[in-house]
N, C-alpha and C positions, 0 to 999 in steps of 0.2 A: 314545654319546648322553651329552653334559652336562646338568645337570637343571637347570632356569628356576631353582629357587630357590637354588642352588651359585653361577650367573651373579647373580642378583639382586644377591648379598652383593658376587661377586669384581668383579664389574663395573662394577657401578651403585653400591655400597655400603650398601645396604637390607638389613636383617636378616631385612624377612618383606615377603610381599605386604600392600597396602590390603585393606579388606574387596572381595571381590568380583573381583580382579586372577586371581588363582590358577586361577579355574573357565573365566575367559576365554581364559587362556595355556592351559590344556590343550586344551581344545577347538579352537584355531587351530593347536597344536604337529602335536592329531591329524587335519590338516588336512579338518575339517568347514566348512560354509559361516558364516561368524558376524556376525552384527549386535548390537556391544554399545553402549547410549545409557549414556553414563556421566558424571558431570558435570563441568565443567570442575576442575580439579587433582586428578581421580580417578585419572590415572594409565594414560589410556589409550594414549600411547605406546608403554609397555614392554609392554603385551600383545602389539604386533606385533613389539614389536623382541626380546624376548628369546625368543621362537620360530622366529626367521630366525637368532639365534646359535646354536639347538639343532640346526637340520636342515641340510642340503648344501643349494648351490645359494643363487641370489639371489632374494633378497625384493623386490620393487617395490612402492613405498610411492606410490600416488599422492596429491600434497599438491595445494590451491587458490594457496596462497600461495611468493614466492621467498624474503621474511624469514624466512616458519614454517621451510621446505626448510633454510636456510642453518643457522638455530639450533638444526637437531634434530642435523645432520651434523656442525655442532662441538664441539656437545656429545656425541655420540657416537666423533668422535675423540680429542677431549680424554680419554675415557673406554676410550682405545683399542680401538676397535672400527674396520674397515676399512668403510665410508660413504662416497658421492659422492653426488652430483646434477647431473643434467642439467636446468638450464635458462635462460632466454634473458638472464638475469644473469651467465650463466658467462664468464668469459673464454676465450681462443682454449687457453690452459696448462694450463685447468681442467679443462676439456674432454676434453682430451689427456689429463689424468692418470685421468680418471673411464675410459676406455675402457682406458687401459693396466691398472688394475685389473680392469677386468670378463676385458680378457682371460689376465690372469695369474690369476683363480682368487682374487683374491683379496677383492673384492669381497663382503661379505652383506646390504647394504641400498642400493637402489638408487633416491634418490627425486625423481619427474619430474614435471612441472605437467601437468596433463590437456592442452592443447594439444597436447604431442607427441605424443600420439594420434591428431591427425589425420593425421599424415602417415604413406604406406603403407612405411616402411622399416622405423617403430616394432616391429610384431608381427615381424617375419624377429629384427632385433635381439635383440628377449627372447628369442624362441628357443636364436637359438645360445648366448644367454649364461650358458643352463637354469634359464629361471625357474622358481622350484619353486610359490611362491605369491604374491599382491595383496594389497595392503592399503589400503585407504583410508579417508584422516584427512579428515574435515570432510566426514561421506556426505549430511549434508541437503541439500548443494550442488546431489546431480541431482536434487531438488524444480524443477519450474519454476514455480514456483508462490511459493517462497521466497524470502525478502531478499538472502538470497548463491548464488541461481542462476548456475551454470558451464555452459553449454554443452553443454563438451567431458566434464563427466562423466555425459554419455547415452554417450559410444561407450566408456565400462570395460564394460558388460557383453559386448558384443562383444568387447573383448580377453580375458577372463573367458574367454570360448567359445572362441576362438582359440587359446588358451594352454591349457586345458584343465587348470587348476591350481583349488585353493581361493581364494577371495575372503572377505578379513575386512574389514569397513565399524565405522567408529566415528565415531561423533558426540555432544556435550553434550546435544542435545536435539532432541529431533524429538517432535511431537505423533502422534497413532494415522494422523492422513491422509498425514503423511511420511513416518511407517515403511511405510504400505502401498505408498507411491511407490519408496521406496529398494528393497522387494523387490520390485517389477516390474519395475524397471531396472536393478538390480546383477545378482539375480538370478532374471529369466524369470519371477517368480511363485512358485519353489519356496522355499517356505517353510524360511529358514536358521534355525541355531539362535541363538537373539535374548536377549541377558543387559540385562535395564532394572535397574540397578543406584542407583536411586534418584537425584532431585532437590537434595535436601535440602542445602543449603550451612549448616550453622549459626554457621559465623565471620562470616559477612556481617551487617550488622546493615540492614536495610529501614525505608526512609522515603519518605514521599511528601511535598510540600507544594503548594498553588496557588498560582500564579504572582501574587508580588506585591512588585514591584521584583527582577524575576527576578535581574538582574546584582548586584545585593546581595548577593540570598541565595547566590549561588553563591561570591562573594568573601566571606561570612563563612565559608561550610560549607567552603570552602580555609583560610581563616585559622587556623579551630581546627586544622587539620592540618599548619600549615606545617614544611616540611622534609619532606613524607612524598609521596611518588612518588602521581599520579595521572591518571585519562582524563575530563575532560571533553567528552559526549558535547552536539554543537548538529546542528540540521534542516539548516541550510546554509553554505558555504562560507562567506561573507560573516559570519557568524554568528562562526567557527571564529575568526576572524582579530583582531575587533573583541574577543572573550572573552580571547583571548588576552594582547592588548594590557592590556586591563583588570589583568588578572593580574600582568602584568610592573610595572605601574605602582605597585598595591599593596606590591611586594618581593616576588612569588615569580618560580622559576626557572618561565619556560612560554614555550611555542611550540604551532603552529597547524600542521594536518595534512589533510588534503584530495585530493580525486581531479584540483584543475585544478592540480594543484603538479607540475611539473616528476619526472622517477624518480630522480635524482640527491636533489634536496632531498628529497623523503620516505622516500629512501635516508637523508639524514644523521637528519633526526628518530626513525626508528627505529633508529640505531645511537646516539643522543645520551639514548635512553630509555631503553634497554636498557644504557648503561654511567652514568649520570648518578646518583647519588642524590637525590628528591626534586624531579625534573621534571616538569612538569605540561603533559600534552598535551590541548589543544582539536580535539578531531578530529569529522569526520564518520563514519559505520559503517564504512567504511573501512580505518580504523583498530584494531588490535587482535586481529586473529583470528591473524595471521601473530604476533606477537611473545609470546617463551617469556618471561616476565617474572615471579620467583614472587610477590615482595614489591611488587606495586601494591598501594595501600593505600586506596584509597577512588576509586569512580566517581560520577560524581552524571551526570545528564543533563539538561540546560538545557533541553531540549523535550523533547515525549513523545514514547517510541519505538513503534512501528511495530502492533508484538503482544508479547506475553507472550515468545515465544519469542526476540525480537530483544530483550527488557530484558532476557531470563535471560542468553542469551550473553554482553552488555555488560556487565552488573555481574562475571559470574563470572568475569572479566577478573582482578579486582581478588583479594588473598586464597588466591592459589595457595596456598601455603605453609602451609595453613590458620590462618594468625595470625585476629587476629579485626581487620575490616578496615570500612567502612562503605560505603552507598548513599544518595544520594537523588537523585529523580523528580521534577521540576516537571511541573507540566502547568496547561493552561486552556485556556478556549474556541475561544482560536486555532488552540491545537496540534489540538485534536481537527478544526476546521472544516479545517485542513490535510490531515489524516491523513484525513479521508472524501474528499477533493478527490482527494487522492493516489489514491486507488482509482475514484475515477467518473471522472476523469481518461484513467484506465488503459484500456488494449486488451484485458483480461481478459476473457470468458463474463458472462454476468450472474451463473450461479451462483457462479462462482470472484469475484465482486465479492460477490457476499452473505454468502459464506463471510466473507470478508477484514474485512465490514462484524460478523459475526462475532467475529471475534477482536479487533477493537479494540474492540469491547462488553467481551469478557472483561480487556483492559488497563483498562478503564477503571471493570469491576470490581474491580478488585486497586487500583486507586489510590483507589476509594471504599470502600474497606469498612468494616463497622463494627465490626468483629471482628480477630484478627490478620492481617497482612500474609501471614504464612510459610504458616499456615493454606490461604487462599485461591489461593497461589501455587502449591502442591504440589498440590490438591484441582484442578487447572486439569490437570496431568500424573498424575491418576488414583493420588495420595497421602493418607493423613492422618495430623495429627501432631495436637500437644496445644499450644496458645498458648505460641507460643516465646519468649518476654521479651524477646526482641532485636529488636523492631523500635518504630517509635514509637507505634503503638495499642497496643501493649502497656503501654507503659510509661505514656504517657497517653490512658487510652479516650477516644475523643469519648462528645458529650451524644447522644444518643438519640431519637429521638420515635416514635409509630406513625403513618405514613404511608398505611395501606392505604388512609382514605378519600380523600387529595390522588391516590394513584394510581389508584385508582375511577373521579375523575372525569373526569383523563385518559385515561383507554381510552375511558369513553365521547364523552369528547371524537373522538378518534382514528375511531370508530367512527360515529358520527353524520356525520360528513363524508369517511365512505368509504372512507377510509385513504388520502387523498388529498391529503393536508398534511405540512408537515413543523413543528418544535416550534416557531418562530415566529409561524404561525397561531395552533396550539392553544392558545398561550400569548395573544393577543387576545382568543380565544372564552373563555377560561376568564375573563382578568377583566376580559370584559366592555367590552375596546378597541373600538370599533366604526369600525375603518379602512375604506378601500375595496374592500380587497378581500374584509372579511368583509360592508360592504353589497349590496356585487355579488352577491355569492356566496349572499344570503339568510342566511349564519350567524350574525346579529344574531338570528333566530326562534328559533334551538333550542334546548332544554329547558338544553342545557350551559352558554349564552350567559352569563356572567357569575358562574356558580356556584363561582367562586376566587378571588371577589378577597381573599380571607384574606389569601392569598401575593401578595408582590409580585413582579412579574418575574424577575428575580433569584435567586429561591426556586424559581419555577413552572420557570425553566433548570436550574437543580439537581435538581430534581423530575425533570424530564427524562432526567438525564443519568444516574443514580441508574438509573431505569426501565432506560434503556439498558446497562447495567453489571449490573445482575440480568439482562438479556438477556429482560426482558418486552416491548422491544419495538426492531423496526431499520429502518432506512433500506434505502426497496429501490431498486434502481439503475433500475431500469425505470420507476419511477417518481420518478426525481430528486431522489429522496433525501427519497420520503412516510414518516411511518412506520408503518409497520405491524406489528399486533399476532403474538405468537409462540403456541405452544401454551402453553406455561411461565405467560403473564398469564393465563388461562381462570379458574382457581380463584380469583385475587386477587377478578378480577372479577366471577364471581358468587358474592365473601363468605364464599368454603371456607376462604381463610388468609393471614393479616394479613400483612403487610410491615415492617418497620423500616428506621428513614433519617436518615440523621447531623443532627442540628441543625446541626453548625457548618458543614455545605455550603448551607444554605440562606438564611444570611445575609447582608444585604448587607455591601457591605467597595467601601471608597475607592477606585478604580482608575482609572491614564489610559487610558480607551477606547481601544480597538485598532478603528483605523479598516476594515471589511473593502469590497472592490467592490464589494458588492451586499450586498444586508440576508442575514442567516440564511437565511430564508424561498426569496430567489433561487439563492444557492450552492449547492444539487446542481446545477439543471438549469445554470447557467455552467460548474459543471464536465463535464458531458454535453456544450456546445457545443464547448469549449478539444480534448476530444475526438473530437469529426467532425472540428475545422478542424486537428487536430493528426494525422489519419488523411489528410485529401485532402491536406495539408501533401506528408507524406512521400510520397503516391503520387504527385502534381504531379514531389515534387522539390522545392520553392522553401517560403520562410521561410512564419511560419506566419502572419505579420501578412500576409502578399499575399493570403492567402485572406479574412480580415478580422481588423482588427484590434480587439486586445479592447474597445474602449468601444462597436464594434458589437453583440458580443458581449453585453455586458454589458445594454445595452438591449434585445437578444432576451431575455435572461434577465428584463429587469422587465417587460416592454408583453409580453411572450408571444404573438408573431400566430398568425392562425388558419388567416389565407389568405396568398396569395401577394400580396393587394392589400394585405395591411397587413404583412408582408414588404416589399415594397417600400417604405413608407414610413420604415423602419428608415433610421436614419444611417448612411449606408456603404455600404448596397446598393444600387448601380445597378444598369441595366438587364444590362450581361454578365454581373454577378456573380448578379447574381436570377434570371439565366438557366443560369447555371454550378454555383452551389450553392444559391439560393436553396429548392428541394426535399430537400434533404437535409437542411441542418435544419431546414424547418418538421415534416420526418418525426419530426427529436432533440424538437421542441417540444412537435406533438399527442402524440407517441407512436403513427401511424399516417400510412401511408404518402398523401402528397395527390395527386391527380389534377394531371396536366399541363394545361398551357394553351398553349393554340394558340400557334404564335410571333406571330402577326400581335396576338392579345391579350394575351402579354406585353408586349409592346412599349405597352400601354396599363396597367400593372400597375401600382397604387400611385396612379392621375390619379381626379380625378370624367370622364372621358372612358371608364374601363373599365365603369365602373358603367352609363354609357351603352349602350357597346358589348353588356354582356351583354344589357340587356334588347331592343335591337334584332334580336339573336341569337334571344332566343326569340318573338320577331314575325316573322321570317325565315323560321322552322318552321312555326310556328300557322298562316300565311299565304300557305304554299308551293302551295298549291292552291288560295285565295281564303278569301273567308269562308264556303261551305257544304264549300267541299272537295272542289268538283267541277269546279271550272277547272285550264284546260294548267297541270302545276307548273311555274316557278317560283320564281328565289331569288337572292340577294345574295351574291360571294363576300365570304371574312373580311376580305379585302385591300379589299373594297367596306366595307365594315361598319366598319372602324377607319376609312376617311375618313368616312366620314359622322358618325363620333360624334368627329372632332375638328374638324371646318369645321362640326360644330351647325347644318344651314342651316336657316329662318327659314321658305320657302314651297314651296310642291313646285317654283316655275323653277329654285330654289335647291338642289334637292335634284335634281333633273332631270338638273340640269348637269355632275352629280359624277359622274368617268370609274368608269363601269362600271353604273350607275342605266339611267339611257335612259327614255324617257314611259312605256312597258310595265309596267315596276319601279314608276315614279311612281307608275302610277294602283293598281296592285296592292297596293304598301306605302305611301305617300304622308303618309295621315291618320295611320296607326298609327305610323309613326317619327316623326312632326314632335311627336304629343303624346308619346311615349317621349324624343323629347331633350327636350322642356320640364320632362319627371318625370311627365307626367299618367298 
């Protein structure tokens, strides 16, 4: 058997292994189940390609993107290695050539998309060609709650068992929870040999900026790196197109890339980016994972990513060649609001939503760091380092102040309001702003009312943002985003620990006002209502607006009806929709199940007649056996009570003429009913 080091030199032209590669290659070649977490640019591919070349038979590589497989096959063939890919992007001739090479025993590495595992014929084919090992690239795609989840990755464990061969899984980033999920799903919970080779990318300069004319910030960043290949990540498809147009107008070679484009269009962008120097691609997160381009010199985020894992993966696409490269991440209140809404409107269970909010808190902690960004980033992945000298905070340390007292005031306000309110309401209390909501809940009488007048509303917003970044508080999805204190806040609250905040993030800034659909205080509830609408619409197979339009949900979030009568007064809630959806949305708003109304009562919901009906129904029960409770049972039907409430008779004669009443019932209930109709 040829030694891996010899092949490393003879085929790939490298004089030696990068740190950590040799041990992983040895484990994979020895046939041990392996999980390797290596930074982007650390040489993951060689760790399964070299063992494949050293052993007999075929190594099957499961990879998530066609572009990634094409790149690696092309590179291997250029190096003289027999490799092929079976993907939906193949021509008929390409597929025939792959099978011919397999039948002739020439192919050493067979790349496959995970979707092919759904075919029953795949297992028998892989047995027939003499598969000796499985390699899984981008193994974090097996995590059902990750941002790159691929459902067919869940079939890989079954494939491993069916073939009875060792499996090696590789990823550039996976936190402890994701690593546990990989082990459970790919290795049936049996711990493989794990290699954690460090997350530091010292060649990447890290920088964060609060949004202040974000388009200009991106254009300035690109202008300083004119002629260099770069990626700009944006949160929406529309923004990729507008930013690409702005960059082109500024004289850059730029194009956009997103999931709404035709496959051929996306492929053309991928090819251009691989082949052209100095091209800038403005893209959603769909771009980059499948691009094997070592000389991307910079990555900018026009919007806050979803998590530190997503951020790390995306910036990792820069500087794979080890040369100095730059990153910039812009963030602002609208980003945080968007990411919170995406979490709250998702269909994940509450514990997963809470974990996602914690991940977003961690990303805010990175953005709002008081010291070296790299120390915070590596600390998240369980590593330590000295200040790096290659981030914006190392170059320009921020002004700091003792924020202990401000944080204690904020925590006190949270506790005194029962942990049932969001940032906006809490800031109103702290600054002494007696809004209608504050007065209705008598929060203007709390000891914390007005104790924070020394800080402005923007300053308090920054304090709460940094508290979330330190994970002292978290939004509670079960309470529509109300802040709840974590155990980490207790020492600060008790005065046992102090806390330092950044002064530069608590200064007022002149910025264009971003108009939100609702106030920050109501945004989490609106997200929850949208999530319910989405679920009901999917169940019924109709567009979401058929259930309720946005303006109806906005009014629900602002007015927060507590009963079906109040729900019926919301604009856009007709009787049919109230009957079909009222209880479901009321349960979201109140957090508890609501009692269904009798169909006759439902027809009066939201009307004054409904209140009359309720009074009549109570009398109907109380007087069913007369004032003394000794008479023969007698009662009116619900339908009759509705007619009485709607017609509002003024005399006993008018009451008696109503269908279903008659003389006997008029004598029993008449005086009490007439008084109830008048409101007495």
